[in-house]
PAROPA-658710 format. One line per field, with one value per residue (C-alpha): x, z, y; residue in three letters; residue number from 1. Coordinates in pm, whole numbers, plus 50000, padded with zeros to 5 digits. Example, Ala and Ser with C-alpha at 12.3 -4.5 7.8 and 13.67 -1.06 7.14 Angstrom:
! residues 2
c1 <- c(51230, 51367)
c3 <- c(50780, 50714)
c2 <- c(49550, 49894)
res <- c(ALA, SER)
n <- c(1, 2)
! end
This chain:
! residues 486
c1 <- c(19504, 19498, 19495, 19818, 20016, 20082, 20266, 20605, 20921, 21255, 21560, 21852, 22074, 22038, 21909, 21728, 21414, 21278, 20926, 20996, 20838, 20653, 20449, 20219, 20204, 20202, 20524, 20802, 21078, 21137, 21048, 21326, 21254, 21539, 21465, 21592, 21429, 21356, 21135, 20987, 20668, 20586, 20635, 20395, 20137, 19985, 19959, 20255, 20454, 20161, 20209, 20577, 20458, 20200, 20462, 20667, 20391, 20427, 20556, 20923, 21027, 21401, 21592, 21355, 21057, 21230, 21119, 21319, 21298, 21048, 20796, 20426, 20095, 20056, 19852, 19939, 20309, 20407, 20559, 20927, 20896, 21156, 21128, 21325, 21163, 21306, 21229, 21128, 20906, 20826, 20559, 20537, 20288, 20164, 20125, 20500, 20566, 20289, 20043, 20289, 20526, 20879, 20791, 21152, 21387, 21684, 21929, 22118, 22427, 22496, 22793, 22584, 22645, 22397, 22531, 22426, 22058, 21912, 21551, 21444, 21624, 21483, 21131, 21193, 21330, 21044, 20785, 20950, 20964, 20605, 20485, 20723, 20639, 20265, 20168, 19866, 19596, 19506, 19755, 19824, 20167, 20298, 20394, 20130, 20177, 19954, 19872, 20101, 20388, 20317, 20381, 20727, 20784, 20684, 20963, 21234, 21184, 21423, 21599, 21281, 21299, 21669, 21609, 21336, 21581, 21503, 21842, 22175, 22313, 22506, 22171, 22101, 22438, 22346, 21993, 21913, 21872, 21988, 21624, 21523, 21443, 21431, 21119, 20850, 20551, 20302, 20046, 20005, 19890, 19515, 19345, 19250, 19616, 19719, 19439, 19559, 19925, 19895, 19832, 20043, 20399, 20617, 20397, 20480, 20151, 20031, 20079, 20437, 20586, 20796, 21065, 21311, 21598, 21838, 22160, 22424, 22431, 22674, 22928, 22998, 23222, 23448, 23592, 23252, 23123, 23415, 23327, 22967, 23098, 22950, 23075, 22913, 22666, 22638, 22295, 22129, 21792, 21582, 21295, 21054, 20772, 20661, 20447, 20134, 19791, 19940, 20130, 19830, 19611, 19867, 19866, 19487, 19439, 19684, 19564, 19235, 19396, 19635, 19355, 19196, 19533, 19559, 19263, 19388, 19726, 19578, 19785, 19670, 19694, 19645, 19538, 19376, 19577, 19878, 19733, 20013, 20102, 20397, 20680, 20696, 20318, 20148, 19986, 20315, 20500, 20220, 20229, 20607, 20598, 20330, 20518, 20834, 20630, 20515, 20868, 20999, 20722, 20831, 21194, 21082, 20864, 21152, 21378, 21137, 21092, 21471, 21494, 21235, 21406, 21730, 21542, 21402, 21749, 21889, 21612, 21664, 22044, 22077, 22330, 22317, 22262, 22621, 22752, 22548, 22694, 22349, 22459, 22256, 22422, 22181, 21818, 21676, 21347, 21147, 20860, 20974, 21039, 21363, 21547, 21891, 22168, 22213, 22394, 22163, 22329, 22656, 22507, 22450, 22097, 21849, 21608, 21295, 21342, 21038, 21122, 20815, 20908, 21271, 21584, 21838, 22171, 22433, 22792, 23122, 23236, 22892, 22882, 22564, 22715, 22845, 23224, 23248, 23086, 23244, 23494, 23240, 22913, 22570, 22431, 22123, 21889, 21659, 21416, 21272, 20947, 20918, 21049, 21292, 21639, 21717, 22019, 22263, 22408, 22596, 22507, 22715, 22831, 22639, 22316, 22389, 22433, 22148, 21872, 21915, 22101, 21820, 21773, 21505, 21340, 21230, 21094, 20771, 20427, 20294, 19970, 19730, 19643, 19298, 19454, 19701, 19413, 19233, 19541, 19628, 19277, 19372, 19735, 19900, 20167, 20306, 20364, 20521, 20770, 20841, 20933, 21201, 21337, 21163, 20966, 20685, 20449, 20179, 19887, 19657, 19658, 19530, 19834, 20059, 19847, 19845, 20224, 20309, 20641, 20455, 20290, 20624, 20880, 21202, 21404, 21727, 21657, 21549, 21868, 22080, 21941, 22026, 22376, 22442, 22294, 22539, 22282, 22375, 22641, 22584, 22760, 22574, 22274, 22073, 21822, 21532, 21528, 21249, 20983, 20728, 20453, 20190)
c3 <- c(20738, 20546, 20838, 20866, 21191, 21355, 21672, 21810, 21622, 21742, 21517, 21679, 21371, 20992, 21013, 21347, 21485, 21838, 21976, 22336, 22607, 22739, 22414, 22595, 22969, 22948, 22741, 22934, 22678, 22382, 22029, 21769, 21394, 21146, 20858, 20675, 20509, 20195, 20389, 20660, 20486, 20365, 20718, 20857, 20587, 20806, 21180, 21208, 21433, 21678, 21684, 21771, 22069, 22164, 22169, 22406, 22668, 22694, 23021, 23035, 22713, 22704, 22563, 22288, 22074, 21736, 21375, 21060, 20757, 20583, 20864, 20777, 20945, 21075, 21319, 21668, 21605, 21293, 21011, 21042, 21423, 21661, 22039, 22305, 22632, 22966, 23001, 23368, 23351, 22980, 22744, 22416, 22154, 21830, 21690, 21736, 21508, 21251, 21079, 20830, 21086, 20944, 20621, 20508, 20214, 20084, 19805, 19591, 19383, 19051, 18816, 18542, 18404, 18233, 17891, 17973, 17990, 17653, 17634, 17523, 17814, 18060, 17942, 17975, 18328, 18445, 18290, 18441, 18788, 18757, 18682, 18925, 19231, 19308, 19373, 19433, 19698, 19851, 19630, 19719, 19700, 19527, 19861, 19996, 20367, 20660, 20956, 21171, 20926, 20928, 21302, 21228, 20988, 21266, 21483, 21227, 20986, 20692, 20822, 20746, 20385, 20360, 20499, 20236, 19958, 19914, 19911, 20084, 20438, 20340, 20289, 20661, 20754, 20572, 20708, 21016, 21312, 21068, 20959, 21281, 21572, 21917, 22134, 21896, 22048, 21787, 22064, 22078, 21714, 21652, 21431, 21191, 21158, 21077, 20821, 20649, 20659, 20539, 20167, 20138, 20204, 19909, 19788, 19722, 19820, 19715, 19809, 19811, 19792, 19486, 19315, 19123, 18879, 18920, 18787, 19020, 18907, 19152, 19414, 19711, 19919, 19702, 19996, 20125, 19772, 19710, 20024, 19897, 19556, 19378, 19104, 18863, 18606, 18793, 18817, 19157, 19261, 19544, 19718, 19937, 20117, 20463, 20666, 20454, 20606, 20899, 21026, 20974, 21177, 21459, 21488, 21468, 21735, 21973, 21926, 22071, 22352, 22454, 22428, 22720, 22898, 22899, 23137, 23344, 23406, 23435, 23148, 23030, 22652, 22430, 22145, 22181, 21877, 22112, 22283, 22485, 22789, 23027, 22860, 23146, 23170, 23037, 22762, 22667, 22656, 22454, 22191, 22160, 22113, 21842, 21674, 21656, 21486, 21221, 21179, 21120, 20868, 20678, 20663, 20535, 20280, 20142, 20141, 19926, 19688, 19661, 19547, 19272, 19157, 19121, 18925, 18692, 18619, 18574, 18329, 18117, 18113, 18109, 18391, 18757, 19026, 19140, 18789, 18786, 19123, 19279, 19639, 19915, 20039, 20332, 20451, 20697, 20886, 20884, 21126, 21442, 21818, 21957, 22286, 22245, 22467, 22453, 22659, 22864, 23076, 23053, 23160, 22927, 22971, 22793, 22584, 22389, 22063, 21841, 21475, 21265, 20910, 21021, 20958, 21207, 21142, 21371, 21365, 21275, 21515, 21663, 21775, 21583, 21244, 21001, 21016, 20660, 20763, 21107, 20964, 20780, 20973, 20905, 20551, 20537, 20240, 20141, 19862, 19622, 19443, 19073, 18915, 19184, 19307, 19583, 19812, 20002, 20311, 20629, 20997, 21206, 21562, 21568, 21489, 21768, 22012, 21891, 21743, 21909, 21591, 21349, 21023, 20756, 20559, 20235, 20094, 20294, 20149, 20087, 19919, 20061, 19825, 19777, 19680, 19448, 19265, 19238, 19113, 18851, 18718, 18357, 18365, 18220, 18485, 18309, 17989, 18186, 18344, 18011, 17865, 18137, 18043, 18331, 18248, 18496, 18538, 18803, 18932, 18853, 18690, 19015, 19217, 18975, 19028, 19408, 19412, 19152, 19240, 19295, 19601, 19786, 19913, 19715, 19831, 19725, 19974, 20252, 20216, 20190, 20524, 20692, 20542, 20640, 20987, 21029, 21112, 20802, 20536, 20160, 19972, 19643, 19446, 19222, 18953, 18849, 18517, 18564, 18836, 18946, 19158, 19365)
c2 <- c(75691, 76023, 76269, 76471, 76498, 76838, 76741, 76848, 76748, 76883, 76861, 76673, 76679, 76652, 76294, 76265, 76426, 76401, 76382, 76495, 76283, 76588, 76584, 76339, 76303, 75923, 75898, 75725, 75800, 76032, 75931, 75942, 75946, 75902, 76139, 76445, 76745, 76542, 76299, 76518, 76629, 76278, 76144, 76405, 76326, 76055, 75993, 75756, 75999, 75983, 75606, 75663, 75870, 75606, 75329, 75547, 75505, 75126, 74974, 74884, 75062, 75137, 75436, 75560, 75476, 75460, 75500, 75442, 75675, 75443, 75506, 75502, 75424, 75071, 74865, 74994, 75048, 75242, 75039, 75125, 75118, 74976, 74943, 74758, 74645, 74537, 74167, 74204, 74513, 74537, 74406, 74220, 74338, 74176, 74528, 74571, 74274, 74306, 74077, 73930, 73780, 73748, 73915, 73916, 73920, 73722, 73785, 73534, 73607, 73434, 73394, 73556, 73905, 74137, 74030, 73672, 73770, 73863, 73982, 73634, 73467, 73721, 73646, 73271, 73318, 73538, 73305, 72997, 73154, 73277, 72924, 72754, 72968, 73002, 73363, 73584, 73617, 73280, 73096, 72733, 72573, 72262, 72109, 71872, 71808, 71721, 71944, 71733, 71792, 72166, 72156, 72016, 72309, 72550, 72413, 72340, 72632, 72644, 72332, 72134, 72256, 72169, 71821, 71770, 71856, 72225, 72394, 72346, 72345, 72659, 72836, 72789, 72938, 73260, 73293, 73501, 73260, 72988, 72987, 72810, 73039, 72881, 72896, 72770, 72589, 72460, 72398, 72778, 72788, 72787, 72531, 72810, 72920, 72562, 72533, 72849, 72749, 72390, 72465, 72781, 72665, 72762, 73050, 73413, 73569, 73913, 74278, 74406, 74056, 73982, 73781, 73993, 73936, 74227, 74377, 74519, 74880, 75037, 74928, 75158, 74931, 74714, 74517, 74410, 74349, 74114, 73916, 73893, 73783, 74085, 74314, 74564, 74422, 74093, 73927, 73882, 73742, 73884, 73703, 73903, 73721, 73612, 73374, 73405, 73331, 73141, 73446, 73671, 73437, 73414, 73791, 73814, 73547, 73711, 74067, 73943, 73742, 74021, 74275, 74092, 74071, 74450, 74463, 74171, 74339, 74690, 74832, 75175, 75222, 75530, 75299, 74955, 74838, 74836, 74527, 74371, 74162, 74147, 73954, 73702, 73653, 73337, 73545, 73710, 73379, 73220, 73496, 73478, 73098, 73134, 73420, 73205, 72932, 73178, 73313, 72962, 72899, 73212, 73097, 72755, 72932, 73142, 72836, 72634, 72928, 72964, 72601, 72658, 72979, 72783, 72517, 72783, 72922, 72571, 72484, 72797, 72786, 72405, 72428, 72328, 72593, 72528, 72595, 72916, 73018, 73068, 73118, 73280, 73599, 73644, 73634, 73889, 73920, 74244, 74179, 74005, 74033, 73891, 73856, 74014, 74147, 74525, 74787, 75009, 75278, 75089, 74754, 74460, 74332, 74107, 74314, 74220, 74410, 74464, 74535, 74611, 74699, 74725, 74520, 74389, 74563, 74408, 74536, 74365, 74091, 74030, 73664, 73573, 73659, 73396, 73372, 73503, 73832, 73886, 74136, 74354, 74324, 74184, 74207, 74430, 74387, 74674, 74583, 74836, 74764, 74679, 74996, 75105, 75014, 74767, 74785, 74569, 74738, 74644, 74679, 74919, 74974, 75301, 75118, 74872, 75161, 75385, 75166, 74825, 74726, 74820, 75007, 75058, 74776, 74942, 75266, 75291, 75360, 75708, 75595, 75340, 75056, 75213, 75546, 75372, 75201, 75535, 75724, 75462, 75402, 75478, 75367, 75058, 75001, 74693, 74893, 75179, 74942, 74771, 75111, 75131, 74790, 74605, 74291, 74217, 73924, 73951, 73746, 74039, 74383, 74532, 74428, 74620, 74931, 74884, 74847, 75113, 75284, 75615, 75458, 75456, 75701, 75730, 75427, 75600, 75880, 75643, 75438, 75752, 75875, 75545, 75556, 75918, 75867, 75578, 75309, 75106, 75135, 75109, 74829, 74782, 74905, 74674, 74768, 74544, 74359, 74107, 74094, 73836, 73994, 73818)
res <- c(MET, SER, LYS, ALA, TRP, HIS, GLY, ILE, LEU, GLU, LYS, ILE, ASP, ASP, TYR, ARG, LEU, LYS, ILE, PRO, LYS, ASN, TYR, LYS, GLY, GLU, MET, ARG, VAL, ASP, GLY, ILE, ILE, TYR, ALA, ASP, SER, ARG, LEU, LEU, GLU, LYS, ILE, LYS, ASP, ASP, MET, ALA, PRO, GLU, GLN, VAL, ALA, ASN, VAL, ALA, THR, LEU, PRO, GLY, ILE, LEU, LYS, TYR, SER, LEU, ALA, MET, PRO, ASP, ILE, HIS, TRP, GLY, TYR, GLY, PHE, PRO, ILE, GLY, GLY, VAL, ALA, GLY, PHE, ASP, THR, LYS, THR, GLY, VAL, ILE, SER, PRO, GLY, GLY, VAL, GLY, TYR, ASP, ILE, ASN, CYS, GLY, VAL, ARG, ILE, LEU, ARG, THR, ASN, LEU, ALA, ARG, LYS, ASP, ILE, THR, ASN, ASP, ILE, LEU, GLU, LYS, LEU, VAL, ARG, SER, ILE, PHE, HIS, ASN, VAL, PRO, SER, GLY, VAL, GLY, SER, GLN, GLY, LYS, ILE, ARG, ILE, SER, GLU, SER, GLU, VAL, LYS, VAL, VAL, LEU, THR, LYS, GLY, ALA, ARG, TRP, ALA, TYR, GLU, LYS, GLY, TYR, GLY, THR, GLU, GLU, ASP, LEU, GLU, TYR, THR, GLU, GLU, HIS, GLY, GLN, MET, ALA, GLY, ALA, ASP, PRO, SER, LYS, ILE, SER, ARG, ARG, ALA, LEU, GLU, ARG, GLY, THR, PRO, GLN, LEU, GLY, THR, LEU, GLY, ALA, GLY, ASN, HIS, PHE, LEU, GLU, ILE, GLN, GLU, VAL, GLU, GLU, ILE, TYR, ASP, SER, GLU, ALA, ALA, LYS, ILE, PHE, GLY, LEU, GLU, PRO, HIS, GLN, ILE, THR, VAL, MET, ILE, HIS, THR, GLY, SER, ARG, GLY, LEU, GLY, TYR, GLN, VAL, CYS, ASP, ASP, ASN, VAL, LYS, ASP, LEU, GLY, ARG, ALA, VAL, GLN, LYS, TYR, ASN, ILE, SER, LEU, PRO, ASP, ARG, GLN, LEU, ALA, CYS, ALA, PRO, ILE, GLU, SER, PRO, GLU, GLY, LYS, SER, TYR, PHE, ALA, ALA, MET, VAL, CYS, ALA, ALA, ASN, TYR, ALA, TRP, ALA, ASN, ARG, GLN, CYS, ILE, THR, HIS, TRP, VAL, ARG, GLU, ALA, PHE, ALA, ASP, VAL, TYR, LYS, LYS, THR, PRO, ASP, GLU, LEU, GLY, MET, GLU, LEU, ILE, TYR, ASP, VAL, ALA, HIS, ASN, ILE, ALA, LYS, PHE, GLU, GLU, HIS, SER, ILE, ASN, GLY, ASN, LYS, ILE, LYS, VAL, CYS, VAL, HIS, ARG, LYS, GLY, ALA, THR, ARG, ALA, PHE, PRO, PRO, ASN, HIS, PRO, VAL, LEU, PRO, GLU, LYS, TYR, LYS, LYS, ILE, GLY, GLN, PRO, VAL, ILE, ILE, PRO, GLY, ASP, MET, GLY, THR, ASN, SER, TYR, LEU, LEU, LEU, GLY, THR, GLN, ARG, ALA, PHE, GLU, GLU, THR, PHE, GLY, SER, THR, CYS, HIS, GLY, ALA, GLY, ARG, VAL, TRP, SER, ARG, THR, LYS, ALA, LEU, ASP, GLN, THR, ARG, ASN, ARG, ASP, VAL, LYS, ALA, GLU, LEU, LYS, SER, LYS, GLY, ILE, LEU, VAL, MET, ALA, ALA, SER, ARG, GLU, VAL, LEU, ARG, GLU, GLU, VAL, PRO, ASP, ALA, TYR, LYS, ASP, VAL, ASP, VAL, VAL, VAL, ASP, VAL, CYS, HIS, ARG, ALA, GLY, ILE, SER, LYS, LYS, VAL, ALA, LYS, MET, ARG, PRO, LEU, GLY, VAL, VAL, LYS, GLY)
n <- c(1, 2, 3, 4, 5, 6, 7, 8, 9, 10, 11, 12, 13, 14, 15, 16, 17, 18, 19, 20, 21, 22, 23, 24, 25, 26, 27, 28, 29, 30, 31, 32, 33, 34, 35, 36, 37, 38, 39, 40, 41, 42, 43, 44, 45, 46, 47, 48, 49, 50, 51, 52, 53, 54, 55, 56, 57, 58, 59, 60, 61, 62, 63, 64, 65, 66, 67, 68, 69, 70, 71, 72, 73, 74, 75, 76, 77, 78, 79, 80, 81, 82, 83, 84, 85, 86, 87, 88, 89, 90, 91, 92, 93, 94, 95, 96, 97, 98, 99, 100, 101, 102, 103, 104, 105, 106, 107, 108, 109, 110, 111, 112, 113, 114, 115, 116, 117, 118, 119, 120, 121, 122, 123, 124, 125, 126, 127, 128, 129, 130, 131, 132, 133, 134, 135, 136, 137, 138, 139, 140, 141, 142, 143, 144, 145, 146, 147, 148, 149, 150, 151, 152, 153, 154, 155, 156, 157, 158, 159, 160, 161, 162, 163, 164, 165, 166, 167, 168, 169, 170, 171, 172, 173, 174, 175, 176, 177, 178, 179, 180, 181, 182, 183, 184, 185, 186, 187, 188, 189, 190, 191, 192, 193, 194, 195, 196, 197, 198, 199, 200, 201, 202, 203, 204, 205, 206, 207, 208, 209, 210, 211, 212, 213, 214, 215, 216, 217, 218, 219, 220, 221, 222, 223, 224, 225, 226, 227, 228, 229, 230, 231, 232, 233, 234, 235, 236, 237, 238, 239, 240, 241, 242, 243, 244, 245, 246, 247, 248, 249, 250, 251, 252, 253, 254, 255, 256, 257, 258, 259, 260, 261, 262, 263, 264, 265, 266, 267, 268, 269, 270, 271, 272, 273, 274, 275, 276, 277, 278, 279, 280, 281, 282, 283, 284, 285, 286, 287, 288, 289, 290, 291, 292, 293, 294, 295, 296, 297, 298, 299, 300, 301, 302, 303, 304, 305, 306, 307, 308, 309, 310, 311, 312, 313, 314, 315, 316, 317, 318, 319, 320, 321, 322, 323, 324, 325, 326, 327, 328, 329, 330, 331, 332, 333, 334, 335, 336, 337, 338, 339, 340, 341, 342, 343, 344, 345, 346, 347, 348, 349, 350, 351, 352, 353, 354, 355, 356, 357, 358, 359, 360, 361, 362, 363, 364, 365, 366, 367, 368, 369, 370, 371, 372, 373, 374, 375, 376, 377, 378, 379, 380, 381, 382, 383, 384, 385, 386, 387, 388, 389, 390, 391, 392, 393, 394, 395, 396, 397, 398, 399, 400, 401, 402, 403, 404, 405, 406, 407, 408, 409, 410, 411, 412, 413, 414, 415, 416, 417, 418, 419, 420, 421, 422, 423, 424, 425, 426, 427, 428, 429, 430, 431, 432, 433, 434, 435, 436, 437, 438, 439, 440, 441, 442, 443, 444, 445, 446, 447, 448, 449, 450, 451, 452, 453, 454, 455, 456, 457, 458, 459, 460, 461, 462, 463, 464, 465, 466, 467, 468, 469, 470, 471, 472, 473, 474, 475, 476, 477, 478, 479, 480, 481, 482, 483, 484, 485, 486)
! end
């Protein structure tokens, strides 16, 4: 989507812009975009703000149609979009979750420091991970299970992986929803989705998904960093992937089904990609149950990959993962819809919150948080991409009040993959990254060109806006050392 947007944007403050609900007669609430002057022109370079306005027309939407500073054009909802809906009068929309359901990210700490990773060791680690974790388009995993067993995965999520020996019980404690979201119904999953999911469990996939060995470059909050077990020059590992072909198929199936439901329930839409159904309708309930299945699959997927990453480190260092201190700090979902309790006009009510390319950012003392993090708030993980920094932040009370407890999820694209391939036609991206001290292994040369850092906004600026706007709080910055790309 290359067309620029020329609609109305009113400045609220240095980090928030408003699309007033009179911009379109059908808008039920204002649109709010979190951005500053450094991001404004890039945000207006595509039609994503129009999608913010379109979401504001949906039945039952509460407070605002929200967009994080990494906003860019998506299917129906913008990527970086957040919206909360009244469970009695509102709708649920696959476009508000995305095709890669529970595309998410987790970060592991280690006892290793930068001095413990020579260039030779880094190459061994990256090569071992690359061969240990299948990646690339259509990649098939090492796990051989039946369709009936996949249905168990769809219900149990990361707990299935743990029970099969992939990881520890502590991993579940530090995973959003404990890696097992309630409400899954495998009978709502199509045969085609099962066929796609059966061979892909434990695979990284392609696109912006990655495995990254990182160095903690800067600490902003020493108290929180200590609770996470982090200090400068420490080595961390980040895993970014989702529900693979199964999640994509769940979305595709339900976009069609809910497209028909729009007519059945006489819902008027400014864009057919906003296909939706009332939350309490049979179609709405069916989509949610299928979405939960895909979310659980994604958590199981990341859990299996975590086990193999630990094995790779153990093999290279000839030490156990416990000896290496390879503990999960946290795992967050990026593309998901959830039922949560929020305060609306002073009343606590149940809300269906859609986060598409956005991260949950709950405040200190929220009941869903692990005991270890109750004092500081929920860990928020913001991945960079190959040549850029990644961040660990915390959720805040302000986010809970303003954005349904949500913040950004990454940098946000500024080039389509087609444009990235065109712009990098004569470039050797792998060599460019190597010159910066970043070792990359990828399933193909093309994926490096598609995911070149130039294709994204500046993640430092995006995170800075979230921090200054108060919707998440910076704790640590990591820089990449070694990257495995799908």
